[in-house]
C-alpha positions in Angstrom: 10.6 -11.0 16.1 8.4 -9.0 17.9 6.3 -6.0 16.9 6.7 -2.5 17.7 3.4 -2.1 18.5 1.7 -6.0 19.0 2.5 -9.2 20.1 2.3 -12.2 18.1 -1.1 -13.3 18.9 -2.6 -10.1 18.3 -2.2 -9.9 14.6 -5.5 -11.1 13.9 -7.3 -8.8 16.0 -8.6 -5.5 14.7 -6.7 -2.4 15.8 -8.4 -0.5 18.7 -10.1 2.7 17.4 -10.1 1.6 13.6 -13.4 2.0 12.1 -14.7 0.5 8.9 -17.0 2.0 6.5 -18.3 1.8 2.9 -18.4 4.1 0.1 -20.6 3.9 -3.1 -19.1 4.7 -6.2 -20.8 4.1 -9.6 -22.4 1.0 -9.6 -20.1 -0.7 -6.6 -19.1 -0.4 -3.1 -15.7 0.2 -1.7 -14.4 -0.4 1.7 -12.2 2.0 3.7 -10.7 1.4 7.2 -10.3 4.8 9.4 -9.2 6.4 12.6 -9.3 9.7 14.0 -8.2 11.5 16.9 -10.4 12.2 19.7 -9.4 15.9 19.9 -9.2 18.5 17.0 -6.0 18.5 15.2 -4.4 21.0 12.4 -2.7 18.0 10.8 -3.9 16.9 7.6 -5.4 13.7 6.7 -2.8 10.7 5.3 -4.5 8.3 3.1 -2.8 5.0 2.5 -3.1 2.7 -0.3 -1.9 -1.0 -0.1 0.2 -3.4 -2.4 -1.5 -5.9 -4.7 -2.8 -8.5 -4.0 -3.4 -7.7 -0.7 -6.0 -5.3 1.0 -6.0 -2.1 3.6 -5.2 -4.9 6.5 -1.5 -4.2 5.3 -1.8 -0.7 6.4 -3.8 -1.0 9.4 -0.8 -0.6 12.0 -0.2 2.7 10.4 -3.5 3.7 10.3 -3.9 3.0 13.8 -0.6 4.5 15.0 -1.0 7.6 12.5 -4.7 8.2 13.5 -3.8 9.4 17.1 -3.1 12.9 16.1 -4.3 13.3 12.4 -7.2 11.8 10.5 -5.6 8.8 8.7 -7.6 6.0 6.5 -6.5 3.0 4.2 -9.1 1.9 1.6 -9.4 -1.4 -0.5 -8.3 -0.9 -4.1 -11.3 -2.4 -6.2 -11.1 -6.1 -6.3 -9.3 -6.7 -3.3 -10.3 -6.7 0.5 -14.2 -5.7 0.7 -14.2 -3.5 -2.2 -16.4 -4.8 -5.1 -14.5 -5.5 -8.0 -14.2 -4.1 -11.8 -15.6 -5.9 -14.7 -12.7 -5.7 -17.1 -9.0 -5.1 -16.6 -8.0 -1.6 -14.9 -5.2 0.6 -15.2 -3.4 2.5 -12.4 -5.5 5.6 -13.4 -8.5 4.0 -12.6 -7.7 2.6 -9.5 -6.5 6.2 -8.6 -9.7 7.3 -9.5 -11.7 4.8 -7.1 -9.4 5.8 -4.0 -10.1 9.5 -5.0 -13.6 8.8 -4.7 -13.1 7.1 -1.3 -11.2 10.3 -0.2 -13.8 12.8 -1.5 -16.6 10.4 0.4 -14.5 11.0 3.6 -14.9 14.6 3.3 -11.0 15.5 2.7 -11.1 18.5 0.4 -7.1 19.0 1.1 -4.3 19.5 1.9 -3.9 15.7 2.1 -0.9 13.7 2.7 -0.8 10.1 0.8 1.2 7.2 1.4 1.6 4.0 -0.9 2.8 0.5 -0.6 4.6 -0.9 -3.8 1.3 -1.1 -6.5 -0.1 1.7 -3.9 2.8 3.8 -4.9 1.8 3.9 -8.2 -1.6 4.4 -7.3 -0.4 7.4 -5.1 1.4 8.8 -7.7 -1.5 9.0 -10.0 -3.3 10.7 -7.5 -0.7 13.2 -7.0 -0.2 13.7 -10.8 -3.9 14.5 -11.5 -4.4 16.4 -8.2 -1.2 18.5 -7.2 -3.2 21.1 -5.7 -4.9 18.7 -3.2 -1.9 16.0 -2.5 0.3 17.6 -0.3 3.0 15.4 0.1 3.9 11.9 -1.0 5.5 8.8 1.1 6.4 5.8 -1.2 7.0 2.2 0.3 8.7 1.1 -2.5 9.3 3.0 -6.2 10.4 0.0 -8.1 12.4 0.6 -11.6 12.8 -2.3 -13.6 15.0 -3.0 -16.4 13.4 -4.8 -19.5 14.7 -8.1 -18.3 13.4 -7.4 -14.7 9.9 -6.6 -16.1 9.6 -9.5 -18.0 10.7 -11.5 -15.0 7.8 -9.8 -13.0 5.2 -10.4 -15.4 5.9 -14.1 -15.7 5.8 -14.4 -11.7 2.7 -12.8 -11.2 0.7 -14.1 -14.4 -2.8 -15.6 -13.5 -3.5 -18.2 -11.1 -4.6 -21.8 -12.2 -7.6 -22.6 -10.1 -7.5 -26.4 -9.4 -8.6 -28.9 -6.5 -5.6 -29.8 -5.4 -4.7 -26.3 -4.4 -1.6 -25.8 -6.5 -2.1 -21.9 -6.6 -2.5 -21.8 -2.7 0.8 -23.7 -2.6 2.3 -21.5 -5.1 1.3 -18.2 -2.9 2.8 -19.6 0.3 6.0 -20.8 -1.0 6.5 -17.4 -2.8 5.6 -15.7 0.4 7.6 -17.8 2.9 10.5 -17.5 0.5 10.9 -13.8 1.1 10.0 -13.6 4.8 12.5 -12.9 7.3 13.4 -15.4 10.4 12.0 -15.6 12.7 8.6 -14.3 11.5 5.5 -14.6 13.3 3.1 -17.3 11.6 0.1 -15.6 12.8 1.0 -12.3 10.8 2.3 -14.5 7.8 -1.3 -16.5 7.9 -3.3 -13.1 7.9 -1.6 -11.6 4.9 -1.6 -14.9 3.3 -5.5 -14.7 3.5 -6.0 -11.5 2.3 -4.0 -12.3 -1.0 -6.3 -14.9 -1.7 -9.6 -12.4 -1.3 -8.6 -11.3 -4.6 -9.8 -14.2 -6.5 -8.5 -15.4 -10.3 -8.7 -11.7 -11.2 -6.3 -10.5 -8.3 -3.5 -10.5 -10.9 -5.0 -7.4 -12.4 -3.4 -5.4 -9.9 0.2 -6.3 -11.0 -0.8 -6.2 -14.6 -2.0 -2.5 -14.2 1.5 -1.8 -12.0 3.6 -3.3 -14.8 1.8 -1.0 -17.5 3.2 2.0 -15.5 7.1 3.5 -15.9 7.7 5.4 -12.9 10.6 7.0 -14.9 8.2 9.1 -16.7 6.3 9.9 -14.0 8.6 10.8 -11.0 10.2 13.6 -12.7 7.0 15.2 -13.2 5.8 15.0 -9.5 6.2 18.6 -7.7 5.2 17.4 -4.2 7.9 16.7 -1.7 8.1 12.8 -1.7 9.8 10.5 0.6 10.7 6.9 -0.7 11.3 3.9 2.1 13.9 1.2 0.7 13.3 -1.9 2.3 15.5 -5.0 2.3 12.5 -6.6 -0.1 14.0 -7.0 -3.6 11.1 -4.4 -4.9 12.6 -2.1 -1.9 16.1 -2.5 -3.8 14.7 -1.6 -6.9 13.6 1.5 -5.3 16.8 2.9 -4.3 17.5 4.8 -7.6 13.9 6.8 -7.7 15.5 9.4 -5.6 17.4 10.4 -8.4 14.3 11.0 -10.4 12.5 13.5 -8.0 12.6 17.3 -8.0 12.0 17.2 -4.0 12.4 13.7 -2.9 14.3 12.1 0.3 15.0 8.4 0.9 15.0 6.4 4.1 17.0 2.8 3.7 15.5 0.2 6.0 17.9 -2.4 5.0 17.1 -4.9 8.0 13.3 -4.4 7.0 11.4 -6.5 4.5 8.1 -8.3 4.5 5.8 -7.4 7.1 7.8 -4.3 8.1 4.1 -2.1 8.8 3.4 -4.6 11.5 6.9 -5.6 12.8 8.2 -2.1 12.9 5.3 0.2 13.0 6.9 2.6 15.8 9.9 3.0 13.4 8.2 3.5 10.1 5.4 5.7 11.9 8.7 7.6 13.3 9.9 8.5 10.0 6.5 9.3 8.7 6.0 11.7 11.2 9.3 13.5 10.9 8.7 13.9 7.1 4.9 15.1 7.0 5.0 17.2 10.3 8.6 19.2 9.3 
C-alpha cells in the first residue's frame, strides 16, 4: 500500500518544511510542529490535535500538505510527544487549555480552523465551545458515540499498562495495533506510530480516561461552527457515523476503505476533502 505523498522508507523522515518549537505554559513546556507558506495568504490557520496515545507525528503529513497555502500546526498534548506531562489526571478541558496556549503563542488571534483526531476531536470540540468567536470551522476525524456497554469495553481496553521486564506492555500494544492495521501495511509506518505511543509512559492512559469522561451526544448539538466528520473503516470511525445527526451545521465524509494510518497513507485524498470544506 503506497502513500499519497511518501514512499515506505520515508515514513521515519521529517516532512520537508515542517519546523518544531517549544511554548512555555505555566510551569511546563509544550511542543508544536508548524509549517507556513512562503508567500502571504488570506487563508485562516489550521490547528491539528492528535489522538491518544500518540503525538503530533500523527498529524505531520497534514501539517506538511496544508501548510503549503496556510499556516498549519499540530501540538503535542501534555504528557505525549515532547510536551511536558501534567502532575495529575487532566480532563479534556485541561488539554484544550494547553492547546489554546499553543495557539495563542503562535500569534493566531483568529479566526482559525481546528482539526481533531479521536481524543483530539473531543479536545477540538471543547476549544470550539469555549471560543466560538475564534474557532471558525471544525474537522473531526472520528467523533465516536458509545453505548454504555461499548464505553465500559473501551475503558477496559485502555486501562493502565503494567510495566515489567518481560515487556508484556509492549506486546500488548503491538498486538492491539497489528489487529487494527489494514494489510498490506508499511512496517516503517507501523513502528513509527508504535514508538510514539510508548512515549507517553505509564500515564499515557490519562488521555483515554479524559476522553471517556466526555459525552459527545451532549456537546455536539451545542456547536455553532460548520463541522465536518470523517468516518473511516476504523471501529472508532464506524461509531462516528451517527454524529452528523447531532450537528446543527454538519457534513460527513465516509472513507470506508481507509483505516489505521489514513493521514499518512492517503494524505492527498484527506487533504482534498479538507480543502473543499475549509475553502468553500
